[in-house]
All heavy atoms as a GROMACS GRO file, in nm:
protein
  655
    1MET      N    1  12.499   8.530   9.881
    1MET     CA    2  12.387   8.622   9.886
    1MET      C    3  12.419   8.746   9.969
    1MET      O    4  12.382   8.855   9.932
    1MET     CB    5  12.262   8.555   9.942
    1MET     CG    6  12.186   8.481   9.839
    1MET     SD    7  12.026   8.427   9.896
    1MET     CE    8  12.068   8.308  10.022
    2LEU      N    9  12.483   8.725  10.081
    2LEU     CA   10  12.510   8.837  10.170
    2LEU      C   11  12.646   8.900  10.137
    2LEU      O   12  12.748   8.853  10.183
    2LEU     CB   13  12.510   8.792  10.318
    2LEU     CG   14  12.375   8.732  10.364
    2LEU    CD1   15  12.385   8.679  10.508
    2LEU    CD2   16  12.265   8.832  10.352
    3VAL      N   17  12.642   9.001  10.059
    3VAL     CA   18  12.761   9.068  10.015
    3VAL      C   19  12.748   9.216  10.058
    3VAL      O   20  12.645   9.280  10.032
    3VAL     CB   21  12.780   9.060   9.862
    3VAL    CG1   22  12.896   9.138   9.814
    3VAL    CG2   23  12.790   8.917   9.818
    4PHE      N   24  12.849   9.270  10.121
    4PHE     CA   25  12.844   9.407  10.168
    4PHE      C   26  12.832   9.508  10.058
    4PHE      O   27  12.759   9.605  10.066
    4PHE     CB   28  12.964   9.437  10.260
    4PHE     CG   29  12.961   9.569  10.325
    4PHE    CD1   30  12.872   9.599  10.428
    4PHE    CD2   31  13.040   9.673  10.278
    4PHE    CE1   32  12.863   9.722  10.487
    4PHE    CE2   33  13.034   9.800  10.337
    4PHE     CZ   34  12.945   9.826  10.442
    5ASP      N   35  12.910   9.490   9.952
    5ASP     CA   36  12.912   9.581   9.839
    5ASP      C   37  12.779   9.568   9.760
    5ASP      O   38  12.754   9.466   9.697
    5ASP     CB   39  13.029   9.550   9.749
    5ASP     CG   40  13.041   9.644   9.629
    5ASP    OD1   41  12.953   9.730   9.607
    5ASP    OD2   42  13.140   9.634   9.556
    6PRO      N   43  12.694   9.673   9.756
    6PRO     CA   44  12.565   9.661   9.690
    6PRO      C   45  12.576   9.644   9.541
    6PRO      O   46  12.486   9.594   9.475
    6PRO     CB   47  12.496   9.796   9.723
    6PRO     CG   48  12.605   9.890   9.762
    6PRO     CD   49  12.715   9.802   9.819
    7HIS      N   50  12.689   9.678   9.480
    7HIS     CA   51  12.708   9.659   9.336
    7HIS      C   52  12.736   9.514   9.301
    7HIS      O   53  12.720   9.474   9.188
    7HIS     CB   54  12.820   9.752   9.286
    7HIS     CG   55  12.794   9.897   9.311
    7HIS    ND1   56  12.697   9.967   9.243
    7HIS    CD2   57  12.849   9.981   9.401
    7HIS    CE1   58  12.692  10.088   9.287
    7HIS    NE2   59  12.783  10.102   9.383
    8ARG      N   60  12.784   9.435   9.397
    8ARG     CA   61  12.810   9.296   9.377
    8ARG      C   62  12.701   9.204   9.433
    8ARG      O   63  12.698   9.084   9.403
    8ARG     CB   64  12.945   9.255   9.443
    8ARG     CG   65  13.062   9.324   9.374
    8ARG     CD   66  13.198   9.286   9.437
    8ARG     NE   67  13.208   9.143   9.465
    8ARG     CZ   68  13.257   9.091   9.575
    8ARG    NH1   69  13.303   9.172   9.669
    8ARG    NH2   70  13.265   8.964   9.591
    9ARG      N   71  12.607   9.261   9.507
    9ARG     CA   72  12.503   9.188   9.573
    9ARG      C   73  12.397   9.145   9.470
    9ARG      O   74  12.369   9.216   9.376
    9ARG     CB   75  12.439   9.279   9.677
    9ARG     CG   76  12.345   9.211   9.771
    9ARG     CD   77  12.287   9.310   9.873
    9ARG     NE   78  12.394   9.384   9.939
    9ARG     CZ   79  12.381   9.509   9.980
    9ARG    NH1   80  12.268   9.577   9.962
    9ARG    NH2   81  12.481   9.570  10.043
   10ILE      N   82  12.338   9.027   9.491
   10ILE     CA   83  12.229   8.981   9.400
   10ILE      C   84  12.101   9.061   9.431
   10ILE      O   85  12.086   9.119   9.540
   10ILE     CB   86  12.204   8.829   9.414
   10ILE    CG1   87  12.154   8.792   9.552
   10ILE    CG2   88  12.327   8.752   9.376
   10ILE    CD1   89  12.114   8.645   9.563
   11THR      N   90  12.012   9.062   9.339
   11THR     CA   91  11.887   9.138   9.357
   11THR      C   92  11.789   9.056   9.440
   11THR      O   93  11.808   8.934   9.462
   11THR     CB   94  11.822   9.163   9.216
   11THR    OG1   95  11.780   9.037   9.162
   11THR    CG2   96  11.912   9.239   9.124
   12ALA      N   97  11.685   9.120   9.484
   12ALA     CA   98  11.580   9.049   9.561
   12ALA      C   99  11.518   8.939   9.478
   12ALA      O  100  11.492   8.828   9.527
   12ALA     CB  101  11.476   9.147   9.608
   13THR      N  102  11.494   8.966   9.350
   13THR     CA  103  11.437   8.866   9.260
   13THR      C  104  11.530   8.742   9.249
   13THR      O  105  11.486   8.632   9.257
   13THR     CB  106  11.414   8.928   9.122
   13THR    OG1  107  11.328   9.038   9.136
   13THR    CG2  108  11.356   8.828   9.026
   14GLU      N  109  11.660   8.770   9.235
   14GLU     CA  110  11.756   8.660   9.227
   14GLU      C  111  11.763   8.584   9.360
   14GLU      O  112  11.774   8.462   9.362
   14GLU     CB  113  11.894   8.713   9.192
   14GLU     CG  114  11.903   8.768   9.051
   14GLU     CD  115  12.028   8.849   9.024
   14GLU    OE1  116  12.090   8.901   9.118
   14GLU    OE2  117  12.067   8.861   8.907
   15ALA      N  118  11.755   8.654   9.471
   15ALA     CA  119  11.757   8.589   9.603
   15ALA      C  120  11.639   8.498   9.622
   15ALA      O  121  11.652   8.386   9.672
   15ALA     CB  122  11.765   8.694   9.711
   16LEU      N  123  11.522   8.545   9.580
   16LEU     CA  124  11.402   8.460   9.596
   16LEU      C  125  11.407   8.336   9.505
   16LEU      O  126  11.340   8.237   9.537
   16LEU     CB  127  11.277   8.541   9.567
   16LEU     CG  128  11.239   8.641   9.678
   16LEU    CD1  129  11.133   8.739   9.629
   16LEU    CD2  130  11.196   8.568   9.802
   17ALA      N  131  11.480   8.339   9.401
   17ALA     CA  132  11.494   8.223   9.313
   17ALA      C  133  11.604   8.129   9.360
   17ALA      O  134  11.616   8.020   9.308
   17ALA     CB  135  11.526   8.270   9.170
   18HIS      N  136  11.683   8.170   9.461
   18HIS     CA  137  11.791   8.088   9.516
   18HIS      C  138  11.731   7.969   9.590
   18HIS      O  139  11.629   7.981   9.660
   18HIS     CB  140  11.876   8.174   9.609
   18HIS     CG  141  12.002   8.106   9.653
   18HIS    ND1  142  12.007   8.017   9.752
   18HIS    CD2  143  12.128   8.119   9.604
   18HIS    CE1  144  12.133   7.973   9.769
   18HIS    NE2  145  12.208   8.034   9.676
   19PRO      N  146  11.793   7.848   9.582
   19PRO     CA  147  11.741   7.731   9.651
   19PRO      C  148  11.721   7.750   9.802
   19PRO      O  149  11.630   7.693   9.861
   19PRO     CB  150  11.847   7.625   9.624
   19PRO     CG  151  11.910   7.668   9.495
   19PRO     CD  152  11.910   7.817   9.497
   20TYR      N  153  11.804   7.832   9.864
   20TYR     CA  154  11.792   7.854  10.009
   20TYR      C  155  11.659   7.917  10.046
   20TYR      O  156  11.601   7.890  10.150
   20TYR     CB  157  11.908   7.942  10.057
   20TYR     CG  158  11.910   7.960  10.209
   20TYR    CD1  159  11.958   7.860  10.292
   20TYR    CD2  160  11.867   8.079  10.266
   20TYR    CE1  161  11.961   7.877  10.429
   20TYR    CE2  162  11.869   8.097  10.403
   20TYR     CZ  163  11.917   7.995  10.485
   20TYR     OH  164  11.915   8.010  10.620
   21LEU      N  165  11.607   8.003   9.958
   21LEU     CA  166  11.480   8.071   9.984
   21LEU      C  167  11.363   8.012   9.907
   21LEU      O  168  11.258   8.073   9.901
   21LEU     CB  169  11.494   8.220   9.952
   21LEU     CG  170  11.598   8.296  10.036
   21LEU    CD1  171  11.615   8.436   9.984
   21LEU    CD2  172  11.559   8.296  10.182
   22GLU      N  173  11.384   7.897   9.849
   22GLU     CA  174  11.284   7.836   9.761
   22GLU      C  175  11.147   7.822   9.830
   22GLU      O  176  11.042   7.845   9.767
   22GLU     CB  177  11.332   7.699   9.719
   22GLU     CG  178  11.242   7.626   9.624
   22GLU     CD  179  11.298   7.496   9.575
   22GLU    OE1  180  11.388   7.440   9.644
   22GLU    OE2  181  11.256   7.448   9.471
   23ILE      N  182  11.144   7.791   9.959
   23ILE     CA  183  11.013   7.772  10.026
   23ILE      C  184  10.935   7.902  10.037
   23ILE      O  185  10.814   7.900  10.058
   23ILE     CB  186  11.030   7.708  10.166
   23ILE    CG1  187  11.111   7.798  10.257
   23ILE    CG2  188  11.093   7.570  10.155
   23ILE    CD1  189  11.114   7.753  10.402
   24TYR      N  190  11.003   8.019  10.025
   24TYR     CA  191  10.934   8.147  10.034
   24TYR      C  192  10.902   8.204   9.896
   24TYR      O  193  10.836   8.307   9.887
   24TYR     CB  194  11.023   8.249  10.109
   24TYR     CG  195  11.062   8.202  10.245
   24TYR    CD1  196  11.194   8.165  10.270
   24TYR    CD2  197  10.971   8.190  10.347
   24TYR    CE1  198  11.233   8.122  10.396
   24TYR    CE2  199  11.009   8.145  10.473
   24TYR     CZ  200  11.140   8.112  10.496
   24TYR     OH  201  11.176   8.067  10.620
   25HIS      N  202  10.944   8.137   9.793
   25HIS     CA  203  10.932   8.190   9.655
   25HIS      C  204  10.789   8.164   9.604
   25HIS      O  205  10.745   8.053   9.599
   25HIS     CB  206  11.036   8.121   9.566
   25HIS     CG  207  11.038   8.172   9.426
   25HIS    ND1  208  11.035   8.305   9.394
   25HIS    CD2  209  11.044   8.104   9.308
   25HIS    CE1  210  11.040   8.318   9.260
   25HIS    NE2  211  11.044   8.198   9.208
   26GLY      N  212  10.723   8.269   9.564
   26GLY     CA  213  10.589   8.261   9.505
   26GLY      C  214  10.586   8.349   9.383
   26GLY      O  215  10.548   8.464   9.391
   27PRO      N  216  10.633   8.301   9.267
   27PRO     CA  217  10.652   8.388   9.151
   27PRO      C  218  10.527   8.463   9.105
   27PRO      O  219  10.538   8.566   9.043
   27PRO     CB  220  10.699   8.288   9.042
   27PRO     CG  221  10.662   8.154   9.089
   27PRO     CD  222  10.655   8.162   9.239
   28PHE      N  223  10.408   8.418   9.140
   28PHE     CA  224  10.287   8.486   9.098
   28PHE      C  225  10.241   8.589   9.204
   28PHE      O  226  10.143   8.658   9.184
   28PHE     CB  227  10.177   8.386   9.070
   28PHE     CG  228  10.214   8.287   8.960
   28PHE    CD1  229  10.248   8.156   8.991
   28PHE    CD2  230  10.226   8.333   8.829
   28PHE    CE1  231  10.285   8.067   8.893
   28PHE    CE2  232  10.267   8.244   8.730
   28PHE     CZ  233  10.295   8.115   8.760
   29ASP      N  234  10.311   8.597   9.317
   29ASP     CA  235  10.276   8.691   9.423
   29ASP      C  236  10.397   8.768   9.471
   29ASP      O  237  10.421   8.782   9.590
   29ASP     CB  238  10.210   8.616   9.539
   29ASP     CG  239  10.151   8.713   9.641
   29ASP    OD1  240  10.115   8.825   9.602
   29ASP    OD2  241  10.144   8.677   9.762
   30GLU      N  242  10.481   8.811   9.377
   30GLU     CA  243  10.604   8.885   9.411
   30GLU      C  244  10.614   9.006   9.320
   30GLU      O  245  10.679   9.005   9.217
   30GLU     CB  246  10.725   8.796   9.399
   30GLU     CG  247  10.726   8.686   9.504
   30GLU     CD  248  10.837   8.584   9.477
   30GLU    OE1  249  10.917   8.601   9.384
   30GLU    OE2  250  10.846   8.490   9.559
   31PRO      N  251  10.547   9.115   9.359
   31PRO     CA  252  10.555   9.236   9.272
   31PRO      C  253  10.697   9.290   9.267
   31PRO      O  254  10.772   9.279   9.362
   31PRO     CB  255  10.462   9.333   9.342
   31PRO     CG  256  10.451   9.285   9.482
   31PRO     CD  257  10.470   9.138   9.480
   32VAL      N  258  10.731   9.347   9.154
   32VAL     CA  259  10.864   9.407   9.135
   32VAL      C  260  10.846   9.557   9.122
   32VAL      O  261  10.755   9.603   9.050
   32VAL     CB  262  10.933   9.349   9.008
   32VAL    CG1  263  11.062   9.416   8.978
   32VAL    CG2  264  10.948   9.196   9.020
   33ALA      N  265  10.928   9.633   9.190
   33ALA     CA  266  10.919   9.779   9.183
   33ALA      C  267  10.941   9.826   9.041
   33ALA      O  268  11.023   9.772   8.967
   33ALA     CB  269  11.024   9.843   9.276
   34GLU      N  270  10.863   9.928   9.002
   34GLU     CA  271  10.874   9.982   8.870
   34GLU      C  272  10.992  10.080   8.855
   34GLU      O  273  11.029  10.113   8.745
   34GLU     CB  274  10.742  10.047   8.827
   34GLU     CG  275  10.630   9.950   8.820
   34GLU     CD  276  10.495  10.017   8.786
   34GLU    OE1  277  10.494  10.136   8.752
   34GLU    OE2  278  10.393   9.948   8.796
   35SER      N  279  11.043  10.127   8.966
   35SER     CA  280  11.154  10.218   8.960
   35SER      C  281  11.249  10.194   9.081
   35SER      O  282  11.211  10.127   9.178
   35SER     CB  283  11.106  10.366   8.965
   35SER     OG  284  11.039  10.388   9.086
   36VAL      N  285  11.367  10.245   9.069
   36VAL     CA  286  11.466  10.232   9.175
   36VAL      C  287  11.427  10.326   9.290
   36VAL      O  288  11.384  10.438   9.268
   36VAL     CB  289  11.608  10.267   9.125
   36VAL    CG1  290  11.710  10.262   9.237
   36VAL    CG2  291  11.646  10.169   9.013
   37PHE      N  292  11.440  10.279   9.416
   37PHE     CA  293  11.408  10.358   9.532
   37PHE      C  294  11.499  10.479   9.541
   37PHE      O  295  11.621  10.466   9.523
   37PHE     CB  296  11.416  10.273   9.658
   37PHE     CG  297  11.370  10.347   9.783
   37PHE    CD1  298  11.236  10.361   9.808
   37PHE    CD2  299  11.463  10.404   9.868
   37PHE    CE1  300  11.193  10.429   9.921
   37PHE    CE2  301  11.422  10.473   9.978
   37PHE     CZ  302  11.286  10.485  10.006
   38ASP      N  303  11.444  10.593   9.565
   38ASP     CA  304  11.520  10.719   9.577
   38ASP      C  305  11.564  10.743   9.721
   38ASP      O  306  11.485  10.773   9.809
   38ASP     CB  307  11.434  10.834   9.528
   38ASP     CG  308  11.503  10.969   9.538
   38ASP    OD1  309  11.629  10.972   9.562
   38ASP    OD2  310  11.436  11.071   9.519
   39TRP      N  311  11.695  10.724   9.743
   39TRP     CA  312  11.751  10.742   9.879
   39TRP      C  313  11.803  10.887   9.903
   39TRP      O  314  11.868  10.912  10.003
   39TRP     CB  315  11.867  10.646   9.899
   39TRP     CG  316  11.821  10.504   9.920
   39TRP    CD1  317  11.811  10.408   9.825
   39TRP    CD2  318  11.781  10.443  10.041
   39TRP    NE1  319  11.766  10.292   9.876
   39TRP    CE2  320  11.750  10.310  10.014
   39TRP    CE3  321  11.769  10.488  10.172
   39TRP    CZ2  322  11.704  10.223  10.111
   39TRP    CZ3  323  11.725  10.397  10.271
   39TRP    CH2  324  11.696  10.268  10.237
   40SER      N  325  11.779  10.976   9.813
   40SER     CA  326  11.833  11.112   9.824
   40SER      C  327  11.790  11.184   9.954
   40SER      O  328  11.859  11.273   9.998
   40SER     CB  329  11.797  11.194   9.701
   40SER     OG  330  11.658  11.214   9.694
   41PHE      N  331  11.677  11.139  10.011
   41PHE     CA  332  11.634  11.205  10.133
   41PHE      C  333  11.737  11.190  10.248
   41PHE      O  334  11.743  11.270  10.341
   41PHE     CB  335  11.499  11.152  10.179
   41PHE     CG  336  11.504  11.010  10.232
   41PHE    CD1  337  11.524  10.983  10.366
   41PHE    CD2  338  11.484  10.905  10.147
   41PHE    CE1  339  11.528  10.853  10.412
   41PHE    CE2  340  11.489  10.777  10.189
   41PHE     CZ  341  11.512  10.749  10.325
   42THR      N  342  11.822  11.090  10.240
   42THR     CA  343  11.923  11.070  10.345
   42THR      C  344  12.033  11.174  10.341
   42THR      O  345  12.107  11.186  10.435
   42THR     CB  346  11.989  10.930  10.332
   42THR    OG1  347  12.058  10.921  10.207
   42THR    CG2  348  11.886  10.817  10.344
   43GLU      N  349  12.036  11.251  10.234
   43GLU     CA  350  12.138  11.354  10.219
   43GLU      C  351  12.087  11.492  10.263
   43GLU      O  352  12.156  11.591  10.253
   43GLU     CB  353  12.187  11.362  10.075
   43GLU     CG  354  12.254  11.232  10.029
   43GLU     CD  355  12.280  11.225   9.881
   43GLU    OE1  356  12.259  11.328   9.813
   43GLU    OE2  357  12.320  11.120   9.834
   44ALA      N  358  11.961  11.495  10.313
   44ALA     CA  359  11.900  11.621  10.355
   44ALA      C  360  11.980  11.682  10.470
   44ALA      O  361  12.026  11.611  10.558
   44ALA     CB  362  11.755  11.601  10.395
   45ASP      N  363  11.995  11.810  10.468
   45ASP     CA  364  12.070  11.880  10.570
   45ASP      C  365  11.975  11.928  10.680
   45ASP      O  366  11.940  12.048  10.686
   45ASP     CB  367  12.148  11.999  10.510
   45ASP     CG  368  12.241  12.065  10.609
   45ASP    OD1  369  12.282  11.997  10.706
   45ASP    OD2  370  12.274  12.184  10.591
   46ILE      N  371  11.927  11.832  10.761
   46ILE     CA  372  11.836  11.865  10.870
   46ILE      C  373  11.892  11.813  11.002
   46ILE      O  374  11.973  11.722  11.004
   46ILE     CB  375  11.694  11.814  10.844
   46ILE    CG1  376  11.692  11.661  10.832
   46ILE    CG2  377  11.635  11.878  10.719
   46ILE    CD1  378  11.552  11.603  10.816
   47THR      N  379  11.846  11.870  11.110
   47THR     CA  380  11.897  11.833  11.242
   47THR      C  381  11.833  11.702  11.289
   47THR      O  382  11.730  11.655  11.234
   47THR     CB  383  11.859  11.942  11.347
   47THR    OG1  384  11.718  11.944  11.362
   47THR    CG2  385  11.912  12.076  11.304
   48LEU      N  386  11.890  11.646  11.393
   48LEU     CA  387  11.838  11.523  11.452
   48LEU      C  388  11.694  11.544  11.500
   48LEU      O  389  11.608  11.460  11.480
   48LEU     CB  390  11.926  11.477  11.566
   48LEU     CG  391  11.884  11.353  11.642
   48LEU    CD1  392  11.875  11.233  11.547
   48LEU    CD2  393  11.982  11.320  11.754
   49ASP      N  394  11.668  11.658  11.562
   49ASP     CA  395  11.533  11.686  11.612
   49ASP      C  396  11.431  11.694  11.497
   49ASP      O  397  11.317  11.649  11.507
   49ASP     CB  398  11.531  11.815  11.692
   49ASP     CG  399  11.592  11.799  11.826
   49ASP    OD1  400  11.597  11.682  11.879
   49ASP    OD2  401  11.637  11.900  11.889
   50GLU      N  402  11.475  11.748  11.380
   50GLU     CA  403  11.386  11.752  11.265
   50GLU      C  404  11.359  11.611  11.211
   50GLU      O  405  11.244  11.582  11.174
   50GLU     CB  406  11.449  11.840  11.155
   50GLU     CG  407  11.446  11.988  11.188
   50GLU     CD  408  11.523  12.072  11.083
   50GLU    OE1  409  11.643  12.049  11.069
   50GLU    OE2  410  11.459  12.154  11.020
   51TRP      N  411  11.460  11.526  11.210
   51TRP     CA  412  11.441  11.386  11.166
   51TRP      C  413  11.340  11.320  11.262
   51TRP      O  414  11.248  11.250  11.220
   51TRP     CB  415  11.571  11.306  11.171
   51TRP     CG  416  11.653  11.317  11.048
   51TRP    CD1  417  11.778  11.374  11.037
   51TRP    CD2  418  11.619  11.275  10.918
   51TRP    NE1  419  11.823  11.367  10.910
   51TRP    CE2  420  11.728  11.304  10.832
   51TRP    CE3  421  11.510  11.210  10.861
   51TRP    CZ2  422  11.728  11.275  10.697
   51TRP    CZ3  423  11.509  11.180  10.728
   51TRP    CH2  424  11.614  11.212  10.646
   52LYS      N  425  11.357  11.340  11.391
   52LYS     CA  426  11.266  11.281  11.491
   52LYS      C  427  11.124  11.325  11.467
   52LYS      O  428  11.027  11.246  11.472
   52LYS     CB  429  11.309  11.317  11.632
   52LYS     CG  430  11.436  11.244  11.670
   52LYS     CD  431  11.479  11.288  11.812
   52LYS     CE  432  11.604  11.222  11.858
   52LYS     NZ  433  11.643  11.268  11.995
   53ALA      N  434  11.106  11.459  11.439
   53ALA     CA  435  10.971  11.512  11.418
   53ALA      C  436  10.908  11.450  11.291
   53ALA      O  437  10.787  11.418  11.292
   53ALA     CB  438  10.978  11.664  11.408
   54ARG      N  439  10.988  11.439  11.184
   54ARG     CA  440  10.937  11.382  11.060
   54ARG      C  441  10.897  11.237  11.078
   54ARG      O  442  10.794  11.191  11.029
   54ARG     CB  443  11.041  11.393  10.952
   54ARG     CG  444  11.060  11.534  10.902
   54ARG     CD  445  11.162  11.538  10.792
   54ARG     NE  446  11.187  11.676  10.752
   54ARG     CZ  447  11.233  11.715  10.634
   54ARG    NH1  448  11.262  11.625  10.544
   54ARG    NH2  449  11.252  11.843  10.605
   55ILE      N  450  10.979  11.160  11.148
   55ILE     CA  451  10.945  11.018  11.172
   55ILE      C  452  10.822  11.008  11.260
   55ILE      O  453  10.732  10.928  11.231
   55ILE     CB  454  11.067  10.945  11.236
   55ILE    CG1  455  11.178  10.937  11.136
   55ILE    CG2  456  11.025  10.806  11.286
   55ILE    CD1  457  11.313  10.888  11.193
   56TYR      N  458  10.814  11.090  11.364
   56TYR     CA  459  10.696  11.090  11.450
   56TYR      C  460  10.569  11.118  11.371
   56TYR      O  461  10.468  11.050  11.383
   56TYR     CB  462  10.712  11.190  11.562
   56TYR     CG  463  10.597  11.200  11.657
   56TYR    CD1  464  10.579  11.102  11.755
   56TYR    CD2  465  10.501  11.299  11.645
   56TYR    CE1  466  10.471  11.107  11.842
   56TYR    CE2  467  10.392  11.305  11.731
   56TYR     CZ  468  10.379  11.209  11.829
   56TYR     OH  469  10.270  11.216  11.913
   57THR      N  470  10.577  11.220  11.282
   57THR     CA  471  10.461  11.255  11.199
   57THR      C  472  10.420  11.140  11.110
   57THR      O  473  10.301  11.107  11.096
   57THR     CB  474  10.492  11.382  11.115
   57THR    OG1  475  10.526  11.487  11.202
   57THR    CG2  476  10.375  11.420  11.026
   58ASP      N  477  10.518  11.073  11.048
   58ASP     CA  478  10.489  10.958  10.964
   58ASP      C  479  10.420  10.847  11.043
   58ASP      O  480  10.325  10.784  10.992
   58ASP     CB  481  10.616  10.906  10.897
   58ASP     CG  482  10.663  10.994  10.781
   58ASP    OD1  483  10.588  11.082  10.737
   58ASP    OD2  484  10.780  10.970  10.737
   59VAL      N  485  10.468  10.820  11.159
   59VAL     CA  486  10.411  10.716  11.244
   59VAL      C  487  10.266  10.750  11.280
   59VAL      O  488  10.176  10.665  11.268
   59VAL     CB  489  10.494  10.690  11.372
   59VAL    CG1  490  10.422  10.600  11.468
   59VAL    CG2  491  10.630  10.632  11.334
   60ILE      N  492  10.241  10.872  11.322
   60ILE     CA  493  10.105  10.915  11.358
   60ILE      C  494  10.015  10.902  11.234
   60ILE      O  495   9.899  10.852  11.244
   60ILE     CB  496  10.105  11.058  11.410
   60ILE    CG1  497  10.185  11.067  11.542
   60ILE    CG2  498   9.964  11.111  11.429
   60ILE    CD1  499  10.130  10.976  11.653
   61GLU      N  500  10.058  10.948  11.118
   61GLU     CA  501   9.978  10.936  10.997
   61GLU      C  502   9.950  10.792  10.960
   61GLU      O  503   9.840  10.755  10.918
   61GLU     CB  504  10.041  11.010  10.881
   61GLU     CG  505  10.041  11.160  10.898
   61GLU     CD  506  10.120  11.235  10.790
   61GLU    OE1  507  10.181  11.166  10.701
   61GLU    OE2  508  10.123  11.358  10.794
   62PHE      N  509  10.050  10.705  10.978
   62PHE     CA  510  10.031  10.564  10.946
   62PHE      C  511   9.929  10.501  11.043
   62PHE      O  512   9.844  10.425  11.000
   62PHE     CB  513  10.166  10.488  10.954
   62PHE     CG  514  10.153  10.341  10.929
   62PHE    CD1  515  10.142  10.297  10.797
   62PHE    CD2  516  10.152  10.250  11.032
   62PHE    CE1  517  10.132  10.159  10.771
   62PHE    CE2  518  10.138  10.112  11.007
   62PHE     CZ  519  10.129  10.067  10.878
   63GLN      N  520   9.941  10.532  11.171
   63GLN     CA  521   9.851  10.475  11.270
   63GLN      C  522   9.707  10.522  11.249
   63GLN      O  523   9.613  10.455  11.288
   63GLN     CB  524   9.897  10.509  11.412
   63GLN     CG  525  10.022  10.430  11.450
   63GLN     CD  526  10.068  10.462  11.589
   63GLN    OE1  527  10.035  10.562  11.648
   63GLN    NE2  528  10.150  10.374  11.645
   64ALA      N  529   9.691  10.638  11.190
   64ALA     CA  530   9.556  10.692  11.166
   64ALA      C  531   9.483  10.616  11.053
   64ALA      O  532   9.362  10.628  11.040
   64ALA     CB  533   9.564  10.841  11.132
   65GLN      N  534   9.559  10.540  10.974
   65GLN     CA  535   9.497  10.462  10.865
   65GLN      C  536   9.417  10.349  10.927
   65GLN      O  537   9.433  10.313  11.042
   65GLN     CB  538   9.604  10.408  10.774
   65GLN     CG  539   9.684  10.513  10.701
   65GLN     CD  540   9.801  10.451  10.624
   65GLN    OE1  541   9.815  10.332  10.612
   65GLN    NE2  542   9.884  10.542  10.570
   66GLU      N  543   9.328  10.294  10.844
   66GLU     CA  544   9.244  10.183  10.891
   66GLU      C  545   9.332  10.066  10.933
   66GLU      O  546   9.417  10.022  10.858
   66GLU     CB  547   9.149  10.139  10.782
   66GLU     CG  548   9.050  10.035  10.826
   66GLU     CD  549   8.946  10.004  10.718
   66GLU    OE1  550   8.915  10.093  10.639
   66GLU    OE2  551   8.900   9.890  10.716
   67PRO      N  552   9.311  10.015  11.055
   67PRO     CA  553   9.399   9.903  11.101
   67PRO      C  554   9.373   9.776  11.024
   67PRO      O  555   9.266   9.751  10.976
   67PRO     CB  556   9.360   9.888  11.246
   67PRO     CG  557   9.223   9.949  11.258
   67PRO     CD  558   9.214  10.053  11.151
   68ILE      N  559   9.478   9.697  11.013
   68ILE     CA  560   9.470   9.565  10.951
   68ILE      C  561   9.407   9.469  11.052
   68ILE      O  562   9.450   9.464  11.170
   68ILE     CB  563   9.609   9.514  10.910
   68ILE    CG1  564   9.669   9.612  10.806
   68ILE    CG2  565   9.603   9.373  10.858
   68ILE    CD1  566   9.815   9.583  10.780
   69GLN      N  567   9.308   9.396  11.008
   69GLN     CA  568   9.241   9.302  11.098
   69GLN      C  569   9.309   9.166  11.094
   69GLN      O  570   9.337   9.113  10.985
   69GLN     CB  571   9.094   9.286  11.058
   69GLN     CG  572   9.012   9.415  11.066
   69GLN     CD  573   9.008   9.466  11.211
   69GLN    OE1  574   8.988   9.391  11.304
   69GLN    NE2  575   9.022   9.596  11.227
   70PHE      N  576   9.336   9.108  11.211
   70PHE     CA  577   9.398   8.978  11.219
   70PHE      C  578   9.311   8.893  11.306
   70PHE      O  579   9.276   8.928  11.421
   70PHE     CB  580   9.538   8.989  11.278
   70PHE     CG  581   9.607   8.854  11.296
   70PHE    CD1  582   9.638   8.776  11.189
   70PHE    CD2  583   9.635   8.806  11.423
   70PHE    CE1  584   9.701   8.654  11.203
   70PHE    CE2  585   9.697   8.686  11.438
   70PHE     CZ  586   9.730   8.607  11.331
   71ASP      N  587   9.266   8.777  11.252
   71ASP     CA  588   9.174   8.690  11.326
   71ASP      C  589   9.245   8.587  11.413
   71ASP      O  590   9.179   8.503  11.475
   71ASP     CB  591   9.077   8.623  11.228
   71ASP     CG  592   9.148   8.527  11.134
   71ASP    OD1  593   9.271   8.505  11.147
   71ASP    OD2  594   9.080   8.469  11.047
   72GLY      N  595   9.377   8.592  11.419
   72GLY     CA  596   9.450   8.499  11.506
   72GLY      C  597   9.490   8.369  11.438
   72GLY      O  598   9.556   8.286  11.499
   73SER      N  599   9.452   8.351  11.312
   73SER     CA  600   9.492   8.228  11.243
   73SER      C  601   9.579   8.262  11.123
   73SER      O  602   9.575   8.371  11.072
   73SER     CB  603   9.368   8.155  11.198
   73SER     OG  604   9.295   8.229  11.098
   74TRP      N  605   9.658   8.163  11.081
   74TRP     CA  606   9.746   8.180  10.965
   74TRP      C  607   9.700   8.088  10.857
   74TRP      O  608   9.660   7.976  10.879
   74TRP     CB  609   9.891   8.142  11.005
   74TRP     CG  610   9.946   8.230  11.111
   74TRP    CD1  611   9.952   8.204  11.246
   74TRP    CD2  612  10.001   8.359  11.094
   74TRP    NE1  613  10.008   8.306  11.311
   74TRP    CE2  614  10.041   8.407  11.224
   74TRP    CE3  615  10.024   8.440  10.988
   74TRP    CZ2  616  10.098   8.526  11.244
   74TRP    CZ3  617  10.082   8.567  11.008
   74TRP    CH2  618  10.120   8.608  11.136
   75ASP      N  619   9.710   8.137  10.734
   75ASP     CA  620   9.682   8.047  10.621
   75ASP      C  621   9.808   7.972  10.582
   75ASP      O  622   9.910   7.985  10.647
   75ASP     CB  623   9.623   8.124  10.500
   75ASP     CG  624   9.720   8.230  10.442
   75ASP    OD1  625   9.838   8.225  10.478
   75ASP    OD2  626   9.673   8.312  10.363
   76ASP      N  627   9.804   7.900  10.472
   76ASP     CA  628   9.920   7.818  10.434
   76ASP      C  629  10.047   7.897  10.403
   76ASP      O  630  10.155   7.845  10.420
   76ASP     CB  631   9.883   7.732  10.310
   76ASP     CG  632   9.783   7.627  10.340
   76ASP    OD1  633   9.769   7.593  10.462
   76ASP    OD2  634   9.715   7.579  10.246
   77SER      N  635  10.033   8.023  10.361
   77SER     CA  636  10.151   8.101  10.326
   77SER      C  637  10.216   8.168  10.448
   77SER      O  638  10.319   8.230  10.434
   77SER     CB  639  10.116   8.209  10.224
   77SER     OG  640  10.032   8.303  10.282
   78GLY      N  641  10.151   8.159  10.563
   78GLY     CA  642  10.212   8.218  10.683
   78GLY      C  643  10.163   8.360  10.708
   78GLY      O  644  10.204   8.424  10.800
   79ALA      N  645  10.070   8.408  10.628
   79ALA     CA  646  10.014   8.541  10.644
   79ALA      C  647   9.864   8.531  10.654
   79ALA      O  648   9.804   8.435  10.609
   79ALA     CB  649  10.057   8.632  10.533
   80SER      N  650   9.802   8.634  10.714
   80SER     CA  651   9.657   8.627  10.720
   80SER      C  652   9.595   8.710  10.614
   80SER      O  653   9.655   8.787  10.545
   80SER     CB  654   9.611   8.682  10.856
   80SER     OG  655   9.642   8.819  10.868
   0.00000   0.00000   0.00000
């Protein structure tokens, strides 16, 4: 499963079907992305300070969203 070369690596779907991860596999609750993730932003020609500002802005915007409520207990799947 753990292969450095991404072209030889198994997919997340294949990994979840592997016996090692069988206990985490829930075929009815595993959405699959409709498109391939676009990593082109990593090629942007911006400075380190600009990256920091963008990440900071994203964090602030995320924190401004309605917080997830956790009652302190876990259900059978390990999530609340």
